C-alpha positions as a printed Julia matrix, in Angstrom:
544×3 Matrix{Float64}:
 -14.72  -50.14   -0.43
 -11.04  -50.25    0.48
 -10.22  -47.86   -2.37
 -12.95  -45.48   -1.25
 -11.65  -45.56    2.33
  -8.1   -44.96    1.16
  -9.18  -42.0    -0.95
 -11.16  -40.5     1.94
  -8.2   -40.65    4.34
  -5.46  -39.59    1.92
  -3.89  -36.23    2.66
  -2.59  -33.76    0.15
   1.22  -33.62    0.27
   2.64  -30.65    2.14
   4.93  -28.17    0.46
   8.59  -28.43    1.47
   9.69  -25.85    4.03
  10.97  -22.49    2.83
  14.39  -21.21    3.78
  12.75  -18.89    6.3
  10.98  -21.82    7.92
  14.2   -23.85    8.03
  16.17  -21.01    9.61
  13.48  -20.3    12.21
  13.11  -23.92   13.33
  14.75  -24.34   16.73
  17.48  -26.99   17.11
  16.67  -29.96   19.3
  17.34  -29.27   22.94
  17.17  -25.5    22.48
  17.17  -23.74   25.81
  18.69  -26.77   27.62
  22.18  -27.19   26.24
  24.99  -24.75   25.6
  25.44  -23.39   22.05
  28.4   -25.7    21.49
  26.4   -28.73   22.65
  23.55  -27.7    20.35
  25.96  -27.4    17.44
  27.4   -30.82   18.16
  23.95  -32.41   18.41
  22.83  -30.75   15.17
  26.04  -31.89   13.52
  25.39  -35.45   14.58
  21.73  -35.37   13.52
  22.52  -34.25    9.97
  18.96  -33.18    9.27
  18.3   -34.05    5.62
  16.48  -31.29    3.72
  15.72  -30.16    0.18
  16.12  -26.45   -0.57
  14.84  -24.61   -3.64
  15.86  -21.1    -4.63
  18.01  -18.84   -6.77
  21.76  -18.5    -6.5
  22.78  -15.05   -5.26
  26.55  -15.56   -5.3
  29.13  -18.31   -5.77
  32.62  -18.5    -4.26
  34.92  -21.31   -5.33
  38.14  -22.42   -3.64
  40.51  -25.25   -4.38
  38.87  -27.89   -2.2
  35.53  -26.35   -1.31
  32.87  -24.0    -2.71
  30.22  -21.76   -1.18
  27.01  -20.27   -2.53
  24.23  -18.11   -1.16
  20.8   -19.4    -2.1
  17.52  -17.62   -1.41
  13.9   -18.4    -2.24
  12.71  -14.9    -1.29
  11.22  -15.96    2.04
  14.1   -14.61    4.16
  16.26  -11.48    3.94
  19.66  -13.2     4.08
  19.1   -16.58    2.48
  21.03  -19.74    3.33
  24.71  -20.49    2.82
  25.3   -23.69    0.89
  28.62  -25.48    1.4
  29.9   -27.81   -1.34
  32.55  -30.25   -0.04
  33.62  -30.76   -3.65
  33.89  -27.74   -5.98
  32.65  -30.02   -8.78
  29.18  -29.91   -7.24
  29.07  -26.12   -7.8
  30.45  -26.29  -11.32
  27.21  -25.39  -13.12
  26.09  -22.66  -10.7
  25.87  -19.04  -11.81
  24.35  -15.94  -10.29
  20.59  -16.0   -10.92
  20.12  -19.67  -11.79
  17.41  -21.65   -9.99
  18.4   -24.81   -8.14
  17.28  -27.71   -6.03
  19.84  -28.58   -3.38
  19.73  -31.67   -1.2
  21.89  -32.12    1.83
  22.23  -31.82    5.58
  21.18  -28.74    7.53
  23.87  -28.27   10.16
  25.01  -25.67   12.62
  27.22  -23.05   11.01
  30.6   -22.06   12.45
  30.46  -18.76   10.54
  29.37  -15.52   12.16
  25.98  -14.02   11.36
  24.23  -17.3    10.57
  23.04  -20.16   12.74
  22.73  -22.84   10.06
  24.15  -23.8     6.72
  23.43  -26.47    4.13
  26.06  -29.11    3.54
  25.2   -30.0    -0.06
  25.18  -33.59   -1.27
  23.31  -33.23   -4.58
  22.61  -30.35   -6.97
  19.99  -29.93   -9.69
  20.08  -26.78  -11.83
  16.42  -26.19  -12.67
  16.86  -23.01  -14.69
  20.12  -21.79  -16.17
  21.05  -18.1   -16.15
  23.73  -16.57  -18.38
  25.69  -14.23  -16.08
  26.88  -12.17  -19.04
  23.3   -11.2   -19.97
  21.55  -11.3   -16.6
  20.3    -7.74  -15.84
  20.46   -8.2   -12.05
  24.16   -8.18  -11.29
  25.72   -8.15   -7.84
  26.99   -4.59   -8.11
  24.84   -1.56   -7.23
  22.03   -1.01   -9.73
  20.35    2.32  -10.41
  16.67    2.89   -9.65
  15.95    3.52  -13.34
  17.69    0.3   -14.37
  15.54   -1.66  -11.93
  12.37    0.09  -13.11
  13.26   -0.85  -16.68
  13.59   -4.44  -15.47
  10.74   -4.44  -12.98
   9.89   -8.04  -13.93
  13.21   -9.02  -12.33
  13.74   -6.36   -9.66
  11.97   -8.43   -6.97
  15.11  -10.59   -7.02
  17.1    -7.74   -5.47
  17.32   -7.59   -1.69
  15.74   -4.14   -1.46
  12.69   -4.97   -3.59
  12.15   -8.32   -1.87
  12.31   -6.6     1.52
   9.56   -4.2     0.45
   7.36   -7.05   -0.77
   7.74   -8.9     2.53
   6.93   -5.67    4.37
   3.73   -5.3     2.33
   2.73   -8.83    3.29
   3.39   -8.22    6.99
   1.55   -4.91    6.92
  -1.45   -6.56    5.27
  -1.57   -9.21    7.99
  -1.37   -6.51   10.65
  -4.19   -4.52    9.03
  -6.43   -7.57    8.96
  -5.62   -8.41   12.58
  -6.39   -4.86   13.7
  -9.79   -4.66   12.03
 -10.69   -8.16   13.21
 -10.02   -7.04   16.79
 -12.08   -3.89   16.21
 -15.1    -5.9    15.02
 -14.92   -4.95   11.34
 -15.95   -7.17    8.43
 -13.67   -7.41    5.4
 -15.64   -6.87    2.18
 -14.94   -6.89   -1.55
 -15.94   -3.76   -3.44
 -16.24   -3.23   -7.22
 -13.31   -2.35   -9.44
 -15.64   -1.21  -12.25
 -17.94    1.61  -11.16
 -20.41    4.1   -12.58
 -20.47    6.9   -10.01
 -17.6     6.36   -7.65
 -16.25    8.49   -4.83
 -16.78   12.08   -5.97
 -13.76   14.34   -6.03
 -11.05   11.71   -5.64
  -9.25   12.61   -8.86
  -9.4    11.94  -12.58
 -10.83    8.55  -13.55
  -9.95    5.95  -16.17
 -12.97    5.27  -18.39
 -13.3     1.72  -19.66
 -14.96    0.32  -22.78
 -14.88   -3.05  -24.55
 -12.38   -3.66  -27.33
 -15.29   -4.1   -29.76
 -18.42   -1.98  -30.08
 -20.75   -4.88  -29.24
 -20.39   -8.53  -28.2
 -21.06   -9.61  -31.83
 -18.94   -6.92  -33.5
 -15.26   -7.93  -33.91
 -14.24   -4.49  -35.11
 -12.5    -2.34  -32.46
 -14.59    0.39  -30.91
 -13.5     4.01  -31.03
 -12.56    4.02  -27.36
 -11.23    1.51  -24.87
  -9.63    2.19  -21.51
  -8.72    5.86  -21.31
  -8.32    8.72  -18.91
 -11.08   11.24  -18.46
 -10.42   14.26  -20.6
  -8.32   12.37  -23.19
  -8.88   12.28  -26.95
 -11.22    9.28  -26.69
 -14.89    9.83  -25.99
 -15.79    9.02  -22.4
 -18.78   10.4   -20.52
 -18.56   12.62  -17.47
 -17.37   11.02  -14.28
 -18.78   12.42  -11.04
 -15.38   13.77  -10.07
 -15.49   16.18  -12.99
 -17.86   18.35  -10.94
 -15.72   18.49   -7.83
 -14.81   21.89   -6.42
 -11.29   23.13   -6.94
  -9.09   21.79   -4.16
  -5.62   20.58   -3.27
  -3.36   18.55   -5.47
  -4.63   15.01   -6.13
  -4.34   12.82   -3.08
  -4.16    9.12   -2.31
  -6.99    9.48    0.2
 -10.59    9.64   -1.03
 -11.34   12.66    1.12
  -9.6    15.34   -0.91
 -10.95   16.86   -4.1
  -9.47   17.64   -7.49
 -11.28   18.61  -10.68
 -11.15   16.42  -13.76
 -11.44   17.66  -17.31
 -15.03   17.34  -18.62
 -15.01   14.66  -21.32
 -17.15   14.38  -24.4
 -20.33   12.33  -24.85
 -20.38    8.69  -25.92
 -23.53    7.14  -27.42
 -25.15    4.66  -25.05
 -25.06    2.04  -27.81
 -21.25    1.9   -27.5
 -21.32    1.45  -23.72
 -20.98   -2.15  -22.56
 -23.14   -1.48  -19.49
 -25.45    0.96  -21.22
 -23.84    3.9   -19.45
 -20.27    5.1   -18.75
 -18.04    2.88  -16.64
 -14.77    3.69  -14.88
 -12.0     2.06  -12.91
 -12.63    2.82   -9.27
 -10.91    5.78   -7.66
 -12.2     4.86   -4.2
 -14.43    2.24   -2.59
 -15.9     4.74   -0.15
 -19.44    5.08   -1.48
 -19.83    1.32   -1.81
 -18.46    0.83    1.69
 -21.05    3.29    3.0
 -23.79    1.11    1.51
 -22.36   -2.0     3.17
 -21.8    -0.25    6.51
 -25.54    0.44    6.46
 -26.05   -3.3     6.93
 -22.88   -4.66    8.61
 -22.07   -1.59   10.78
 -18.28   -1.85   10.38
 -16.58   -2.7     7.09
 -13.19   -2.26    5.47
 -11.29   -3.24    2.35
  -7.75   -3.17    1.03
  -8.14   -2.95   -2.72
  -6.62   -1.4    -5.85
  -7.61    2.1    -6.91
  -6.85    4.03  -10.08
  -6.22    7.72  -10.72
  -5.5     9.23  -14.14
  -3.21   11.8   -12.56
  -0.45   13.49  -14.51
   1.53   14.12  -11.33
   5.11   12.85  -11.66
   5.92   13.08   -7.97
   7.32   10.62   -5.46
   3.85   10.33   -3.87
   1.59    9.51   -6.81
   0.81    6.41   -8.87
  -1.83    5.7   -11.48
  -2.56    2.3    -9.88
  -2.15    1.83   -6.16
  -3.72    0.13   -3.15
  -6.05    1.83   -0.72
  -7.03    0.81    2.79
 -10.56    2.12    3.38
 -12.94    1.69    6.3
 -16.47    2.87    7.07
 -18.51    2.39   10.2
 -21.98    3.36   11.4
 -23.17    4.98   14.63
 -20.44    7.57   15.15
 -20.81   11.33   15.56
 -17.33   12.59   16.36
 -14.39   13.3    14.09
 -12.29   12.25   17.06
 -13.62    8.72   16.51
 -12.14    8.79   13.01
  -8.81   10.11   14.32
  -8.75    7.39   16.97
  -9.32    4.51   14.55
  -6.71    5.83   12.11
  -4.14    6.35   14.86
  -4.67    2.94   16.44
  -4.5     1.25   13.04
  -1.25    2.92   11.97
   0.39    2.33   15.35
  -0.63   -1.33   15.25
   0.75   -1.89   11.76
   4.08   -0.18   12.49
   4.47   -2.07   15.74
   3.61   -5.44   14.2
   6.03   -4.98   11.3
   8.85   -4.01   13.64
   8.15   -6.87   16.02
   7.98   -9.48   13.27
  11.23   -8.28   11.75
  10.04   -6.73    8.52
  11.91   -3.99    6.69
  11.78   -2.14   10.0
  13.92   -4.86   11.51
  15.75   -6.47    8.6
  18.34   -3.73    8.37
  16.23   -2.13    5.69
  16.64   -1.28    2.07
  19.66    0.59    0.84
  23.34    0.69    1.64
  25.88    3.27    2.72
  24.78    6.83    3.42
  21.3     6.31    1.95
  20.81    3.17    4.04
  21.89    5.04    7.17
  19.4     7.85    6.53
  16.6     5.37    5.92
  17.55    3.43    9.04
  17.35    6.58   11.15
  13.92    7.38    9.75
  12.67    3.84   10.41
  13.81    4.11   14.04
  11.97    7.43   14.38
   8.79    5.94   12.92
   8.93    3.15   15.5
   9.4     5.74   18.24
   6.31    7.68   17.1
   4.3     4.46   17.01
   5.4     3.52   20.54
   4.95    6.99   22.08
   2.36    6.96   24.91
   0.97   10.39   24.05
  -1.8    10.67   21.41
  -0.71   12.28   18.17
  -1.6    16.0    18.15
  -4.79   17.37   16.59
  -4.98   20.87   15.15
  -7.64   22.58   13.08
  -7.1    23.77    9.52
  -7.47   27.35   10.77
  -4.69   26.86   13.35
  -2.53   25.21   10.72
  -2.92   28.15    8.32
  -2.09   30.62   11.09
   1.04   28.64   12.01
   2.14   28.49    8.37
   1.59   32.21    7.89
   3.57   33.04   11.04
   6.43   30.63   10.26
   8.5    33.12    8.3
   9.11   30.47    5.63
   8.81   31.56    2.0
   6.55   28.87    0.58
   5.99   28.47   -3.13
   2.23   28.64   -2.43
   1.27   31.3     0.09
  -0.89   29.81    2.87
  -4.23   31.5     3.48
  -7.7    30.57    4.65
  -9.69   28.9     1.88
  -6.63   27.69    0.0
  -5.62   24.06   -0.18
  -2.69   22.86    1.9
   0.03   21.89   -0.56
   2.65   19.22   -0.02
   5.17   21.79    1.21
   2.68   22.97    3.83
   1.82   19.45    4.98
   5.45   18.48    5.41
   6.31   21.69    7.28
   3.47   21.09    9.71
   4.6    17.51   10.39
   8.36   17.98   10.2
   8.84   21.39   11.82
   5.77   22.48   13.74
   4.84   19.17   15.38
   7.92   17.07   14.55
   5.79   13.98   14.23
   2.41   12.72   13.01
  -0.38   15.29   13.26
  -4.1    15.33   12.46
  -5.46   18.43   10.74
  -9.24   18.77   11.06
 -12.15   20.94    9.92
 -11.19   22.09    6.43
 -13.23   24.7     4.52
 -16.27   23.12    2.87
 -15.33   24.63   -0.49
 -12.16   22.52   -0.58
 -13.82   19.21    0.15
 -16.26   16.79   -1.43
 -20.03   16.99   -1.16
 -20.45   13.91    1.07
 -18.55   15.35    4.05
 -20.7    16.4     7.0
 -21.12   20.16    7.39
 -20.01   21.59   10.74
 -22.01   24.19   12.58
 -20.95   27.61   11.19
 -18.12   29.22   13.13
 -17.37   32.91   13.42
 -14.18   33.81   11.65
 -11.83   36.75   12.04
 -13.72   39.92   11.33
 -17.05   38.43   12.44
 -17.83   36.54    9.23
 -18.9    32.92    9.09
 -16.65   30.27    7.61
 -18.27   27.01    6.6
 -16.2    23.93    7.42
 -16.75   20.19    7.25
 -16.0    17.44    9.79
 -12.95   15.96    8.11
  -9.35   15.11    8.96
  -6.02   14.47    7.23
  -3.17   12.6     8.91
   0.15   14.24    8.03
   3.45   12.47    8.74
   7.09   13.56    8.33
   8.75   12.54    5.11
   5.48   11.87    3.3
   2.9    14.55    4.01
  -0.67   13.29    3.79
  -0.92    9.63    4.73
  -4.67    9.26    5.32
  -7.85   11.28    5.04
 -11.27   10.77    6.56
 -14.49   12.47    7.55
 -17.9    12.14    8.99
 -20.33   11.55    6.12
 -23.38   13.75    5.65
 -26.24   11.62    7.02
 -28.97   14.27    6.7
 -30.85   13.58    3.48
 -32.02   17.13    2.89
 -28.55   18.6     3.45
 -26.92   15.95    1.25
 -29.43   16.53   -1.55
 -28.71   20.26   -1.51
 -24.95   19.66   -1.57
 -25.31   17.35   -4.57
 -27.18   20.11   -6.4
 -24.63   22.75   -5.39
 -21.84   20.52   -6.74
 -23.63   20.38  -10.1
 -24.01   16.58   -9.96
 -26.87   14.59  -11.46
 -29.18   13.84   -8.56
 -30.61   10.8   -10.38
 -27.19    9.15  -10.44
 -26.98    9.51   -6.66
 -30.53    8.33   -5.91
 -29.17    5.13   -4.35
 -26.79    7.19   -2.19
 -29.73    9.27   -0.93
 -31.66    6.05   -0.27
 -29.02    5.09    2.29
 -30.19    8.15    4.3
 -33.89    7.71    3.54
 -34.14    4.11    4.75
 -32.68    3.8     8.23
 -29.64    6.01    7.75
 -27.18    6.46   10.59
 -24.46    8.91   11.57
 -21.33    7.36   10.1
 -17.77    8.07    9.03
 -14.64    6.55    7.61
 -11.21    7.08    6.1
  -8.87    6.06    3.3
  -5.14    5.43    3.6
  -2.67    5.08    0.73
  -0.99    1.72    1.29
   2.15    2.57   -0.72
   2.58    5.77    1.28
   2.38    3.75    4.49
   5.03    1.36    3.17
   7.17    4.33    2.13
   6.87    5.9     5.57
   7.69    2.7     7.44
  10.57    1.59    5.2
  12.25    4.93    4.63
  12.03    4.45    0.83
  10.95    7.88   -0.35
   9.43    7.11   -3.76
   6.21    5.08   -3.83
   7.27    3.63   -7.2
   9.68    1.45   -5.23
   6.94    0.46   -2.77
   4.77   -1.52   -5.2
   5.72   -4.56   -7.31
   4.72   -3.2   -10.74
   4.48    0.61  -10.66
   2.34    2.52  -13.16
   2.41    6.25  -13.7
   1.71    8.68  -16.52
   3.67    7.62  -19.59
   5.03    4.43  -18.02
   3.6     0.9   -17.91
   6.09   -1.8   -18.83
   4.16   -4.92  -17.85
């Protein structure tokens, strides 16, 4: 009985505090005594702590030694002071340690506390002659080649902490807006049409009992393996592949694979967007969102594209206005930027980069904060107005702007950086450029008296990035949606479940998708999204 009672009341041991937690803890008497009195009290208390981390630098003098130790939880780390240089004898840059000592007030500028070390345990040695992460400046390519270690650099760690803070802010925003977080499939059969080329998946063996490798495993649509058509292969020609699910780009039509070789009995793909699945869930929960990985077999080698990335997507029922979509996107982005700046993320840590590059990035981060704090709503313009402004700009674009043509990256950045000089929503694109599920607008008379068919959609364009998010109202009219599926050349049987969502209590609804790495890039000032994700993958490159 006593043993049972003891087991029922025992508590799991707490983890020791991180360096960030130690540095943020207020000294006793804070707010009551002068700084010098606080320092004296802290000195007398000699708060005993244990610190774990990696050595960033070591400086030895005749009678004393110093080291910077960081566990990744804080941007600057903690200075460790060794009263005897012998204590620091086995320390090298990169080694992992456990330090025990007193946390005391620091007399040095730029830091409130330091660790007066009494005992040192080297947990993992690191040969400084071979360690790839040296203290001097390292090139981007060198860090990409060593991406398993690049999180130990200040810049990469700052980005990872920013991602964590942005994720918390996203969740807080949607919680306040009454949304339900849901988990959507990674493996799909007919995913979001028109989002880009898909990776087809297949088991390593032809059947569960056959150990011999099958003729195809994971591959990109249109490759030399034998995948079956993905719905996106029938998308209309549109703009360059986008991180939002609301643009369209054709995929190469792949060959046929016998059903006997398919693990699920039919073709399967890595998801390119959770949108269609979110629509199904919004038909029951009203408001849903997810932040999940997405995959695009894009050959684009640009600063804006990855083969594996994270997408923030939301869908909600009972909405009829594209302005509703603009409003949710704008409030979400403003909230995330504001929260990251307030909490002291990369927007407040001094940011990634040094010298001239760091100054440029710092100026951009300050401008992003200003746009997020501005009281005026971000401007809205139609695609037609955007094309007219581009045509009248006098700029010689590589791709001439004209009605019915996709807005290229150069057009998007000009609109945001020169026309509006800030974030801008572009609405009502031509139907021929967009995917079948977008709601058709009432026909509008165009120049010369003709009718131009558009859809109720929107892209958010921001300076320095271009397209950040894309959304639309979804076509809720079953008869119209069925006709659009046929016009797109898609197999109606594969979309029977999607039509059922309209047949059985369908509602007017809409949603959007936002590329998470692009958001991190925009907020941090780091231009290439390959530096905005822990393990980047792109065409021809996957090291881990």
